[in-house]
C-alpha positions as CSV (number, residue, x, y, z in Angstrom):
1,M,119.4,3.4,163.2
2,K,118.0,2.2,159.9
3,T,120.6,2.5,157.1
4,R,119.0,0.3,154.4
5,I,116.6,1.7,151.8
6,D,113.9,-0.3,150.2
7,L,114.6,0.7,146.4
8,T,111.5,-0.9,145.1
9,E,109.1,1.7,146.9
10,G,109.0,5.5,146.8
11,P,109.7,8.3,144.2
12,V,112.3,6.9,141.9
13,L,114.4,10.2,141.3
14,R,114.4,10.9,145.1
15,Q,115.3,7.4,146.1
16,L,118.0,7.2,143.5
17,I,119.6,10.5,144.8
18,V,119.4,9.6,148.4
19,F,121.0,6.2,147.7
20,F,123.6,7.7,145.4
21,L,124.9,10.5,147.7
22,P,126.6,8.5,150.3
23,I,128.2,6.5,147.6
24,A,129.4,9.7,146.0
25,A,130.6,11.1,149.4
26,G,132.6,7.8,149.9
27,I,134.1,8.0,146.6
28,F,134.9,11.6,147.3
29,F,136.9,10.6,150.3
30,Q,138.5,7.7,148.5
31,Q,139.7,10.1,145.9
32,L,140.7,12.5,148.6
33,Y,143.1,10.1,150.1
34,T,144.7,9.2,146.8
35,A,145.2,12.8,146.2
36,I,146.8,13.3,149.7
37,D,149.1,10.5,149.0
38,A,150.3,12.3,145.8
39,L,150.4,15.5,147.4
40,V,152.5,14.3,150.3
41,V,154.8,12.2,148.0
42,S,155.4,15.1,145.5
43,R,156.0,17.7,148.2
44,Y,158.3,15.7,150.3
45,I,159.8,13.1,148.2
46,G,159.9,14.5,144.7
47,I,158.4,14.3,141.2
48,T,160.1,10.9,140.5
49,A,158.4,9.3,143.5
50,L,155.2,10.7,142.4
51,G,155.5,9.0,138.9
52,A,156.5,5.7,141.0
53,V,153.3,5.6,143.0
54,G,150.9,6.8,140.2
55,G,152.3,5.7,136.8
56,S,152.7,1.9,136.0
57,T,151.9,0.8,139.5
58,A,148.6,2.5,139.3
59,R,147.8,0.9,136.0
60,I,148.8,-2.5,137.2
61,G,146.6,-2.1,140.3
62,D,143.7,-0.9,138.2
63,A,143.9,-4.1,135.8
64,L,144.4,-6.8,138.6
65,I,142.1,-5.2,141.4
66,G,139.6,-3.8,138.7
67,F,138.9,-7.3,137.6
68,C,138.2,-8.5,141.2
69,V,136.1,-5.7,142.1
70,S,134.0,-6.3,139.0
71,L,133.5,-9.7,140.2
72,S,132.2,-8.3,143.4
73,N,129.7,-6.4,141.4
74,G,128.4,-9.7,140.1
75,A,127.8,-10.7,143.6
76,A,126.1,-7.5,144.4
77,V,123.7,-8.2,141.3
78,V,122.9,-11.6,142.5
79,V,122.2,-10.4,146.1
80,S,120.0,-7.5,145.0
81,H,118.0,-9.9,142.8
82,L,117.4,-12.4,145.7
83,Y,116.8,-9.6,148.1
84,G,114.3,-7.9,145.7
85,E,112.5,-11.5,145.4
86,K,112.6,-11.7,149.3
87,R,114.4,-15.1,149.0
88,Y,116.3,-14.2,152.3
89,G,117.8,-17.7,152.9
90,D,119.5,-17.6,149.4
91,T,120.5,-14.0,150.1
92,K,122.6,-15.1,153.0
93,K,124.0,-18.0,151.1
94,A,125.1,-15.5,148.4
95,I,126.8,-13.3,151.0
96,Q,128.7,-16.3,152.5
97,T,129.8,-17.5,149.1
98,A,131.0,-14.1,147.8
99,Y,133.1,-13.7,151.0
100,I,135.0,-16.9,150.7
101,F,135.7,-16.4,147.1
102,C,136.9,-13.0,147.7
103,V,139.4,-13.9,150.4
104,L,140.8,-16.8,148.1
105,L,141.1,-14.5,145.2
106,G,142.8,-11.8,147.0
107,L,145.4,-14.1,148.6
108,V,146.4,-15.5,145.0
109,I,146.7,-11.9,143.6
110,T,148.9,-10.7,146.5
111,V,151.3,-13.5,146.1
112,L,151.4,-13.4,142.1
113,V,152.1,-9.5,142.3
114,V,154.7,-9.4,145.0
115,M,156.5,-12.0,143.0
116,L,156.3,-10.5,139.5
117,T,156.5,-6.8,140.2
118,P,159.9,-6.2,138.5
119,E,158.8,-8.2,135.4
120,L,155.6,-6.2,135.3
121,L,157.3,-2.9,135.5
122,A,159.9,-3.9,132.8
123,L,156.9,-4.9,130.5
124,L,155.5,-1.3,130.7
125,K,158.9,0.1,129.8
126,T,158.7,2.1,133.2
127,P,161.4,4.8,133.0
128,L,164.6,3.5,134.9
129,E,164.8,6.3,137.4
130,I,161.4,5.4,138.5
131,V,161.7,1.7,138.8
132,P,163.3,1.1,142.1
133,L,160.8,3.3,144.0
134,A,157.9,1.7,142.0
135,T,158.9,-1.7,142.9
136,Q,159.1,-1.0,146.6
137,Y,155.8,0.9,146.6
138,Q,153.8,-1.7,144.5
139,R,155.1,-4.7,146.7
140,V,153.8,-3.3,149.8
141,V,150.6,-1.8,148.3
142,F,149.6,-5.2,146.9
143,I,150.2,-6.7,150.4
144,G,146.8,-4.8,151.1
145,A,145.1,-6.3,148.0
146,L,143.0,-8.7,150.1
147,F,141.7,-5.8,152.3
148,I,140.7,-3.8,149.1
149,L,138.6,-7.0,147.9
150,I,137.1,-7.6,151.1
151,Y,136.0,-4.0,151.6
152,N,134.7,-3.8,148.0
153,M,132.9,-7.1,148.2
154,G,131.5,-6.0,151.7
155,S,130.3,-2.4,150.5
156,S,128.9,-3.9,147.3
157,V,126.6,-6.4,149.2
158,L,125.7,-3.8,151.8
159,R,124.6,-1.4,148.8
160,A,122.7,-4.3,147.1
161,L,120.8,-4.5,150.2
162,G,119.9,-0.8,150.1
163,D,122.7,0.5,152.6
164,S,124.9,3.0,151.0
165,R,125.7,5.0,154.1
166,F,127.8,2.6,156.1
167,P,130.3,2.0,153.2
168,F,130.6,5.9,153.0
169,F,131.4,6.0,156.8
170,C,134.2,3.3,156.3
171,L,135.7,5.3,153.5
172,M,135.6,8.6,155.4
173,L,137.2,7.1,158.5
174,S,139.8,5.4,156.2
175,C,140.6,8.5,154.4
176,I,141.2,10.4,157.7
177,L,143.5,7.6,159.0
178,N,145.5,7.5,155.6
179,S,146.0,11.2,155.6
180,G,147.4,11.1,159.3
181,L,149.7,8.1,158.6
182,D,150.8,9.7,155.4
183,V,152.1,12.7,157.4
184,L,153.4,10.5,160.0
185,F,155.4,8.0,157.9
186,V,156.4,10.2,155.2
187,V,157.1,13.7,156.8
188,K,158.0,12.7,160.4
189,F,159.6,9.2,160.0
190,Q,160.8,10.0,156.4
191,M,160.0,6.5,155.3
192,G,159.6,7.7,151.5
193,V,157.1,5.8,149.2
194,I,157.5,2.8,151.5
195,G,155.7,5.1,154.2
196,A,152.9,6.2,151.6
197,A,152.3,2.5,150.7
198,W,152.0,1.4,154.4
199,A,149.6,4.2,155.2
200,T,147.4,3.0,152.3
201,V,147.6,-0.7,153.5
202,L,146.7,0.1,157.0
203,S,143.9,2.4,156.1
204,E,142.3,-0.3,153.7
205,A,142.5,-2.8,156.4
206,I,140.3,-0.6,158.6
207,S,137.7,-0.4,155.9
208,A,137.7,-4.2,155.4
209,I,137.5,-5.0,159.1
210,L,134.6,-2.4,159.6
211,V,132.4,-3.7,156.6
212,T,133.1,-7.3,157.8
213,V,131.9,-6.6,161.3
214,K,128.8,-4.7,160.0
215,L,127.9,-7.9,158.2
216,L,128.8,-10.2,161.1
217,R,126.2,-8.3,163.5
218,A,123.5,-7.8,160.7
219,E,120.0,-9.3,161.0
220,E,120.0,-13.2,161.2
221,W,119.0,-13.7,157.6
222,I,121.7,-11.8,156.0
223,R,124.4,-12.1,158.7
224,L,127.9,-13.4,157.9
225,S,128.8,-16.2,160.0
226,L,132.5,-17.2,160.3
227,H,131.6,-20.5,161.8
228,N,129.3,-21.8,159.1
229,M,130.8,-20.2,156.0
230,R,130.7,-22.4,152.9
231,I,130.4,-22.0,149.2
232,D,127.0,-22.6,147.4
233,Y,128.3,-23.7,144.1
234,G,124.8,-22.9,142.4
235,I,125.1,-19.3,143.6
236,L,128.8,-19.3,142.7
237,R,128.1,-20.2,139.1
238,R,125.4,-17.3,139.0
239,I,127.9,-14.9,140.4
240,M,130.4,-16.0,137.8
241,R,128.2,-15.8,135.0
242,I,127.4,-12.1,135.9
243,G,130.7,-11.1,137.3
244,I,133.2,-12.7,134.8
245,P,132.0,-10.7,131.9
246,S,132.2,-7.4,134.0
247,G,135.6,-8.5,135.3
248,L,136.8,-9.2,131.7
249,Q,135.6,-5.7,130.6
250,S,137.2,-4.0,133.5
251,S,140.5,-6.0,132.7
252,M,140.5,-5.3,129.0
253,Y,139.7,-1.6,129.8
254,S,142.7,-1.7,132.1
255,I,145.1,-3.6,129.7
256,S,144.4,-1.0,127.1
257,N,145.4,1.6,129.6
258,L,148.5,-0.3,130.4
259,V,149.2,-0.3,126.7
260,L,148.8,3.5,126.7
261,Q,150.9,3.8,129.7
262,I,153.8,2.2,127.8
263,G,153.5,5.3,125.4
264,I,153.2,7.5,128.3
265,N,156.3,6.2,129.9
266,E,158.2,6.6,126.4
267,L,157.4,10.4,126.7
268,G,159.7,10.8,129.7
269,T,159.3,11.3,133.6
270,L,157.7,14.8,133.2
271,V,154.8,13.4,131.3
272,V,154.4,10.4,133.6
273,A,154.2,12.9,136.5
274,A,151.8,15.1,134.8
275,W,149.6,12.1,133.8
276,T,149.7,10.9,137.4
277,M,148.7,14.5,138.5
278,T,145.7,14.5,136.0
279,G,144.3,11.3,137.6
280,N,144.4,12.9,141.1
281,V,142.5,16.0,139.9
282,D,140.0,14.4,137.7
283,G,139.9,11.2,139.6
284,I,137.0,12.6,141.3
285,F,135.0,12.4,138.3
286,W,135.9,8.8,137.5
287,G,135.0,7.9,141.1
288,I,131.6,9.6,141.0
289,S,131.0,8.0,137.6
290,G,131.6,4.7,139.0
291,A,129.4,5.5,141.9
292,F,126.7,6.5,139.9
293,S,126.9,3.4,137.9
294,S,126.9,1.2,141.1
295,A,123.8,3.2,142.5
296,V,121.9,2.4,139.2
297,C,123.0,-1.2,139.1
298,A,121.6,-1.6,142.8
299,F,118.5,0.2,142.1
300,V,117.7,-1.6,138.9
301,G,118.6,-4.9,140.5
302,Q,116.2,-4.8,143.4
303,N,113.5,-3.6,141.1
304,Y,114.2,-6.2,138.6
305,G,114.2,-9.0,141.3
306,A,110.7,-7.6,142.5
307,K,109.4,-7.5,138.9
308,K,108.8,-3.8,138.9
309,M,110.1,-3.1,135.4
310,S,108.6,0.4,135.1
311,R,110.8,1.5,137.8
312,V,113.9,-0.2,136.1
313,R,113.0,2.0,133.0
314,E,112.3,5.1,134.9
315,C,115.5,4.9,137.0
316,T,117.8,4.3,133.8
317,R,116.2,7.3,131.9
318,R,116.3,9.7,134.9
319,G,119.5,8.5,135.9
320,L,121.1,9.2,132.7
321,I,119.9,12.9,132.7
322,L,120.9,13.4,136.1
323,F,124.4,12.2,135.6
324,L,124.7,14.4,132.5
325,F,124.0,17.5,134.6
326,I,126.5,16.2,137.3
327,T,129.2,15.6,134.7
328,V,128.8,19.2,133.1
329,G,128.9,20.9,136.6
330,M,131.8,18.7,138.0
331,C,134.0,19.3,135.0
332,G,133.3,23.0,134.9
333,V,134.4,23.4,138.4
334,I,137.7,21.4,137.9
335,L,138.5,23.4,134.7
336,I,138.1,26.8,136.4
337,F,140.2,25.8,139.5
338,S,142.6,23.5,138.0
339,R,145.7,25.7,138.5
340,Q,144.9,26.4,142.0
341,I,144.4,22.7,142.8
342,L,147.7,21.7,141.0
343,Q,149.6,24.2,142.9
344,L,148.6,22.4,146.2
345,F,150.5,19.3,144.6
346,T,153.7,20.7,143.2
347,P,155.5,24.2,142.7
348,D,157.0,22.8,139.5
349,P,155.7,25.0,136.5
350,E,156.6,22.5,133.9
351,V,154.5,19.7,135.6
352,I,151.7,22.2,136.2
353,S,151.8,23.4,132.6
354,C,151.7,19.7,131.2
355,T,148.9,18.7,133.5
356,R,146.8,21.6,132.7
357,Y,147.3,20.7,129.0
358,I,145.8,17.2,129.6
359,I,143.0,18.4,131.9
360,N,141.9,21.1,129.3
361,F,141.9,18.4,126.7
362,F,139.7,15.9,128.4
363,L,137.4,17.5,130.7
364,P,135.2,19.4,128.1
365,L,134.7,15.8,126.5
366,Y,133.7,13.8,129.7
367,F,130.0,14.0,128.9
368,L,130.7,11.4,126.2
369,W,131.2,8.8,129.0
370,S,128.0,9.5,130.7
371,A,125.9,7.1,128.8
372,I,128.4,4.2,128.9
373,D,128.7,4.1,132.7
374,V,124.7,4.7,133.4
375,L,123.5,2.3,130.8
376,S,126.1,-0.3,131.6
377,G,125.0,-0.1,135.3
378,A,121.5,-0.6,134.3
379,M,122.3,-3.5,132.2
380,R,124.4,-5.1,135.0
381,G,121.5,-4.6,137.3
382,I,119.3,-7.1,135.2
383,G,122.1,-9.4,134.8
384,D,123.2,-8.6,131.3
385,T,127.0,-8.1,131.3
386,L,128.0,-10.0,128.1
387,I,127.1,-7.5,125.4
388,P,128.3,-4.5,127.3
389,M,131.7,-6.4,127.7
390,V,131.7,-6.9,123.9
391,V,131.1,-3.4,123.1
392,T,133.6,-2.1,125.5
393,V,136.4,-4.6,124.4
394,I,135.9,-3.6,120.8
395,S,134.9,0.0,120.9
396,I,137.5,1.0,123.7
397,C,140.1,-1.5,124.6
398,L,140.8,-2.9,121.2
399,F,140.7,0.6,119.5
400,R,143.2,2.0,122.0
401,I,145.6,-0.8,121.5
402,L,145.3,-0.4,117.7
403,W,145.8,3.5,118.1
404,V,149.0,3.0,120.0
405,S,150.4,0.4,117.6
406,T,149.6,2.5,114.5
407,V,149.0,6.1,115.0
408,F,151.2,6.7,118.1
409,A,153.9,4.7,116.7
410,H,154.3,7.3,113.9
411,F,153.4,10.4,115.7
412,Q,154.7,10.1,119.4
413,T,153.3,13.2,121.0
414,L,151.1,13.8,124.0
415,T,148.2,15.1,122.0
416,V,148.2,11.9,120.0
417,I,147.8,9.8,123.2
418,C,145.3,12.0,124.6
419,L,143.1,11.9,121.4
420,C,142.4,8.2,121.3
421,Y,140.4,8.6,124.6
422,P,137.4,10.7,123.3
423,I,137.4,8.7,120.2
424,S,137.1,5.6,122.0
425,W,134.3,7.1,124.3
426,L,132.1,8.0,121.2
427,L,132.5,4.6,119.8
428,G,131.4,3.1,123.1
429,D,128.5,5.4,123.2
430,I,127.3,4.2,119.8
431,G,127.6,0.6,120.6
432,I,126.0,0.7,124.1
433,I,123.2,3.0,123.1
434,V,122.2,0.7,120.1
435,H,122.1,-2.3,122.3
436,Y,120.2,-0.3,125.0
437,R,117.5,0.6,122.5
438,N,117.1,-3.0,121.3
439,M,116.5,-4.4,124.7
440,P,112.7,-5.1,125.1
441,I,112.8,-4.5,128.8
442,F,113.9,-1.0,128.4
443,R,111.5,-0.3,125.4
444,N,108.4,-2.0,127.0
445,T,105.7,0.4,128.3
446,N,103.9,-1.9,130.6
447,D,105.1,-3.9,133.6
448,K,104.2,-7.4,132.2
């Protein structure tokens, strides 16, 4: 069955929706198994364990893995351009180069994090009662860092080639496996947070193996060949030129969240648990947002490579309107059912109350993020990653760090921590929209 879509032909909105839906469904399953982790841990181990798997450890993972995943997006842009230009020999070289680099990077990150876990947790001022469990959890989870990177590289390449269905299948299967292993390891074998960590690692390994096998069995001109793998340094430089700014943008964003996590940790275990719970409830929004940005990036990338600039502009405009509608609808549903969702995770009324306060603060303002993700995705699709990185670093990352070191330093409350997010989104909107409107490719009305 054909799973790839030629994004350079057909109605733009329909093609974008058809391509986006499997990515969104995959993200839903990815968030689902994160939520199931939290549900099993909070129900069968306790709130301290929940803070251990979702507080500082999650922020550290976001910072390091996020950088590497953004590099894979750079590879996806290069692959989509070469595929759109019908340079199939170079497309294959790009896939081989991306895979080798991904494996080497994953091994380095695994070794560093396993060695430096205690120091990283101490740097974030993780509450002392959380540290032992967080240390155990993080060391095991980062054994799976290599699998995360391989899956994301493989799925990014497949999406760049127009195949968003197979990565969805991998995530769905991984979610089912993770859920079953969570129950087996944590509930039946009573392995604690270590059990939840190993469930995650094993399910990630399955996803990585499946996308790799898919590329090993693909058509000859895009097939991943383990016997003839080598790095093409010209293509690697091109990947780095696009991927490093994206990686730095992701890392700076994560670093600002690490700084904010220090403030959250100082507010105590209850707030840490509530913040973790919030991430499990509204994580579906952030996942869908990233999925939509990836869909726009792949769509724009193929059409940019094929020199179909009117489709590039139409995809960006329609994508922004579509995602605004998705954002409003999704946030409305979460707000209405937040109490019922939270009661699945914990019966603790204090944690539920604190989490609902955070959710009610954030969700009505998430529409502010829509322009940042969609327009940044379009810019990545044409290979422009430097200016979006600068805008993000200044308006979001540096602003949040400054906020924590000044405003929060004097007014240490949950409200003050929450407030810096929508302000930073608004600043990011202004910067990214100004840059978008000044780019000739998005203002031009003809295809030349």
